[in-house]
Phi, psi and omega in degrees: 000139181284156178288156176277152178290129179293147179295143179089356179256135180286161180300318183295317178297319180297315180295316179299318180294324178293322179293317179296320178298316179294322177296318180295329179277352176082022181286343180261003180284146176058037174279150177296138180083014181295134179085357179262152180291150178286142175265099180279150180297136178287167178299143183297128179245114182293342181257024183300324184290327178291314180297320178295319179297315180298318180290316183293317183271358179055049179281136179289122186289341177295337179291344181270352181288154173298154186299326180296321179287324176299318180295322179295318178295318180297322179295323178293331183258016186297323182293321178293326183288319183281344182300326181276355181280149188261330184240150179294325179297324178294319179295313181296322179296317178297315181294323178295319178295318179297315178297323178296316179293324178295316180296322177294322179292327178294321181284338182285126183258001178269140178092182185289149177268111179241110183296114178221121179263166179294160181274139175282102186299316184296321179293320180292319179294320178297317178295321179298318179297319181291327181284338183288143176291144181291138181267125176266134181294137179279125181295133179276138178294141181292140179291133177285146182286345180281135180292151179291145179286136180286147179288169181301317183290324177295318179292324183293319185259011178259000000 
């Protein structure tokens, strides 16, 4: 049982004297974490649970941006996106859809105003053509002069 605080001594003085007594007796020696900095509690964050969820579930943070900012980022990355497309019609269809979404965002007055203009489709398609590897025609095997043999069913019903 601990000793009682002597009368006339403040609580702080009493606690300090008890700590010094324990230090002199070596009760604080060889404690785990000795010499390491204390981990003090961080400032209270009311959105800690949202940040924890995003980190735990590995949610892409770009999905949380307003649509105008998402469109601006998508416009900046348009060349990387079309590089993997195989046909020009596919590229043009994607660019037309992107321009349509940009025009809708320009008309939308809710949310932040992020200046984003439409994409120049012809310039992007021209760059896409230059980035594509040139296709060499695959040589077709020469037709043999011998006629193909008819299948069993063709011979049966002819």
